[in-house]
N, C-alpha and C positions, 0 to 999 in steps of 0.2 A: 504494500500500500504506500502510495506516494503522499508525503505530507511535509509541510514546513512548520517547524515548531520553534518558538522562541520562549525560552524560560530562564529568566534571571530575576529571582525574587529577592525582596528585601530580607527575607528570612535567610537566604543564602549568604548575603553579605554579613548579616549579624552572626551567622554561624561561624564565620572566619574570625570575627573580631571580638565576640562576646567574652568579657572578662579579662582581656589582655590589658596589663597595667601600663604598657608603654603607649603613648598617645602621639598623634600627629604633631610634628614640629618640636618634639622633645630633643634635648641635648643630654646625652649620656656620657659621663666621665667614669672610666674604669680606673680606680686607684688601688695600688697594691705594691707587692714586692716583685721578686724576679719571676714568679709564676705568672703574674699579670704582665710583666715586662716581656715575656715570651711572645705576647700578642698572638695567642692561638685561641684560647677559649673566648677572648674578647672579639677577635675578627670573625670567629664562627658565629657568635651572637649577633654581630653586625650583619653578616651575610644572611642569617635566618630572618632578621627583621626586615631587611631590604627586599628579600625575595617573597616573603609571606605578606608583607604590607607595602607594596611598591609605591603607593601614593602618600606614604606617611611623612616623607622628608625629614627623617630623624637624623640628627648629627651625632657623631661618635668621636670621642677623644680617648686615646689609650695612654694612660699616665702611670704605668707601673715602673718601678725602679728597683733593680736587683739589689738585694741586701737590706731593703727597707725593713724597719720595725715601726711600731707606733710612734716612736720618737723621731723618725726620719732615718737618714743614712747618707749614702754617697751623693744624693741629690740635694743635701742640706737638711737642716732640722725641719721638723714637721711644719712649723709656722711658715718657713720659706717654701716648702713643697706645696702647701695649700695655696699660698698667695700667688705662686707662679704657675702651678700645674693643675689647679682646679678652678679657683674663683674667676680668672679672666675669661673663661669659656661660658660663663653664665649658665651653669648646668641646671636642668630641671630634675635630673636623676644622677645620683652618684652611687657606685658600688665600691665597697671597701673589702679587700681581702688581705689580711695581715695575720701573722701568727707563726708561720713556719720558722722564721728567724727568731721571733720573740721568745719561743720556748727554749732556745739555746741548745737544742738537740740533746737534751738530757732528761732524766726522769722528772716527773712533775715536782715543782718546787713552789711553795706558796708565795715566797717573796717575789720570784720571777713572774708568777701569775699576777700578783698585785700590780707590778709595774705595767704589765700588759693591759689589764682591765682599766686602770686609771688612765693610762696613756690613750687607750682606745676612746674612752669617753672624752678626753681632751681633744683628740682629733675630730670627733664628731662635732664638738662645740665650735671648733675653728671653721669647719665646713659650713655649718649652719649660719655662723656669723657672716661669712663672706657670701653665702648664697641663701638668703632667706626664702623659705618655702620649698627648698629642695626636698625631693623624695629620696630617702636613703635606703639602700639594700646592704645589710651586713652579710658578708659571705663567710659561712663556717668553713675554715681552711680545708683545702684539698689535702688528701692523705700523704703521709710518709709511708712508703710501701713496706709494710711489715707482713705482707701477704706472700709475695713470691720469694722472699728471703727472710731468714730468721731475724726476729727483733734483736737489737743490740744490747738490750737490758730487759729485765722483767717487765712485762706488759707492753713494752715497746714505745717508740716515740709517737706513733699515731694516737695512742691513748691520751697523750698530753694534748694533742691537737683537738681531739674530741672533747676534752675538758674545756678547752678554750672556746670551742664551738658552742658548748652548752651555755657558757656565759653570754655569748653573742645572742643566742636565742632568747635568753631571759632579758637581756638589755634591750633588744628590739621590742619586746612586748611592753616594756615600761617607757620606752622613748618614742613609740609610734613609728618604728621603722619596719621595713620588710626584712625577712631573713631568707637566705638560700643556703641549703646544705650541699656543699660540693665535696663532701667526704663520704657519707654513708653509701650512696649508690655506686660511687667509684670503687670503693672497697668491695662491694658486692660483685661488681663487674670483674675486678681483679681475681676474686676467689673463683668465679666461674671460669675465667680464662685460664687460671692456673690449673684447674682440674682438667681442662680440655687440652691445653698446649703449654706446659710449664716453661719451656725455653722461650717461646715468643711472648708469653705473658710478662716475662722480665723486661721486655723491650717497651712495654706500654709506659712504664715510668723508669727509664733506663738507669738513672742515678738515684732512684728512690725518692727524689724530691720533685724534679721537673718532668712532668708528663710529656710524652710525644703527642702527635696529633690525635691518636686514638683516645688517650686519657682526657685531653682537652675537649674532644667532641662530647664526651659524657658529662664533663663539667659544664659546658655550654648548655647541654640539655637540661641539667638541673637548675641552672640560673633561669633559663627560659620557662621551665615549668613553674618555678616559684613566682614568676610574673604572670602566670596563667596563659601561656602560649597555647594556641590551638594545635591539636594533633593532626588535623586534616588540612591538606592542600585543597582538594576538591573531592566531592563524592558524586558519582554519576551512576544512575541505574536506568537502563533502557530495555523496553520490551520490543524486541525486533519483530516478533510476529505481529504484534498489534500496531507497530510503527508509532510508538509513543514514548515520551520521556516520563519516567516515574519519579526520578529525583535528579535534580541538578543544583547542587549546593556549591556556592562560590564560583560559579561558571555560567556561561551562556551557551546554549546549544541551538543551532539553526540547521535547516535543510536536512532533516533526518529522512533518509530514504533506505529503509530496510536495514542494511548493515553498513551504511556510510552516513556520516554527518560532519558538520563543522562545529568546532568548539573553541571558545575563547575563555580561558580561565582568568580569575582575578588574582591568582598567586602562582608562584613557581615552587617546585619541590626543593628540599635542602640537599645540596651536593655534599659528598664526602670530600674532605680536604686533600686526601690522597688515598690510593687503593693498595697500600702496602699490607703485608701480613699482619703486623700489629694493629693497624687501624681496623681491618676487617675482623680480626679477632675481638677487638673491643666492641664493635657493633654487634657481632654475633652473640657476645656474652652479656649484652645489655638489652634494655627495652627501648633503645633509641628510635628504631623504625616505628614500633607500635605507638610510642608516646608522641612523636613529633613529625613523622614523615609518611602520612597516609594519603595516597592519591588513588582512590578506589574507583575502578571501573567494573560495573556489573552489567552483563547483557544476558537476558533470558529470552526464551522463545526461539532459540536457534535450532536448526536441524542437528542431529547427532553427527559428530565428526571433529576434526581439528581445523583450527583457523589461524591464519597469519594476520596479526595486527600490524597495519601500516599507518604511519602518521606522516603526513606530507610526502607520501610516496615511498618512504623508507621503511623497510621491514624492521619491526621492533622485537617481536617474539612470537612463538607459536603457542596456542592454548587450545585445550579441548572445550567443547561447549559446556561441559560440567565445570571446568575452571572458571569460565566467564560467568556462568550463572551464580557461582559462589562469590566471585569477585576477585580481581587481581589488583595488586598495588603497583601502579605504574612508576612510583618513586624508586623502585628497585631496578628499573630498566633504563637503557641509554636512549631516552626519548629526546625529541627536540627541546622539550621544556627543561629537561635536566641539563642538556648542553648549554642552554641559555643561562641557567642558574650557575653553572661552572664559570661562565664568562663574568657573571656578576661577582663571584668570589674572587676571580683574578683582579678585578677592579678594586675590590675591598683590600686585598693585599697591597696593591700599588698605592692606594690612598694612605693606608697605614704607614707604609715605608716613607712616603714623602713627609708626613707629619713627624715621624720619628727622627728623620734627618734634620728637619727644621728645629725641633725641640732639643734633641740630645747632642747634636754636633755643632750647632750654631748658637741658638739662644742661650742655653745653660752655660757652656764654657766661655762664651765670648761677650755676653751682654754687659759686663762691667769694664770692657776694654775700649769703649768709645770708638768703634769703627764707624766711619761715616756711612758706609754702604750696607751695614748689617741690617738695619731696619728695612732697606729696600729689598735686599735678598730674601729676608723672611716674609715680607709682604708678597713677593713673587711666588714663593713656595706655598703660602696660604692660598693664593689664586690658583696655583696648579692643583692643590688639594681639592679645592672646590670644583675645578674643571673635571677632575677625575670623578668626584662625587656625582656630578651632573650626568656623566656617561654611565656611571654605575646604576643610578636610578633609572636612566633611560633603558639600559639593558635589562632591567628587572621587570619592565612592563610586558606582560604576556602577549603573545601574538595569536591570532586565530589559526587553528590547525585543522587539517582535513584528516579525519579518522576513517579507516576502512578495515572491515573484517573480511578476509578472502578465504573461502573454504578450500582446504587442502585435501581432505579425505572425507568420504561419506560411506557409512556402512552399506554393504550390498544386501 
């Protein structure tokens, strides 16, 4: 049956946005130590927000500094860090992840903890003073890997970080802040990975402190879930026999003709940062796909047999009619939408690198030396940063795609 259907409901748009705490035109500053300075969970968070909410125009600032504690570190004392690396960006959202260095890599010590807790509260006061009305997210520290290798002392160092995280949860409750646990589920993932593949599990957090991309992906997942990020990119259900769309959430479907249609989504799937064994192991050992990357296509009413799904004329994968009736997750396949999302992530990395060059190699070491051209060079880098961001957001706008299901076999 030939039909033309257009379905893009307000319910579908609300489905994608409901409950997400990041809003259009927000500015997010990520503040922390070397784990934030890696710019991995932070750029993954940026890529997710840009691809899932391409019209939000959120600004991202990566302000981690290796070795930092609540008192500051190599980038200067905490007062200087906040004044230079947070306040000037006029943030509406600031995340804070500190604790790995503060615990001194030793068994829990009450005096050291007191320094951390009072210092953290002082840091929060400085941020609020410079940015009234800012929404804060306290990040319970990512783990020290006591899973794939034996602890260095009884109970291990991650126990100390968990104690620090418990303080942050309590402090968030009494100070009106959000809290994100970047420890528990990463540990759970490491345990599962260690059971499945012990040698490669060690590579997820290779030095026990600084995760690789796989660990950071799960950390980004936990931050995003704390903010209420939606798990679904799109949800589509089609009755091919009846020639009708049953569900079209966060997408527009037009020109449905049996087993072909045109579809324009409102969001893109989340790409993996790389497809190395440790990253794939981390994904397999976690709930990342289920929790944040669902791009479901269901097609019922098909004749029994196997079908090749083509998008824009490119073969994506083969599925049985039973597979399609149950639903397949297109976020796990090399679709044009995923390739577009990977392009967005490449822009995210470029933009982050430009800002880091401007901040760490020019502004911080040279700002007190009175170079006449320094301000000009930094302004040009800021302009380049914005130019890349414009391209990043343009690349994140989904394009209309032609879907076709081509039958390969039919039972005799």
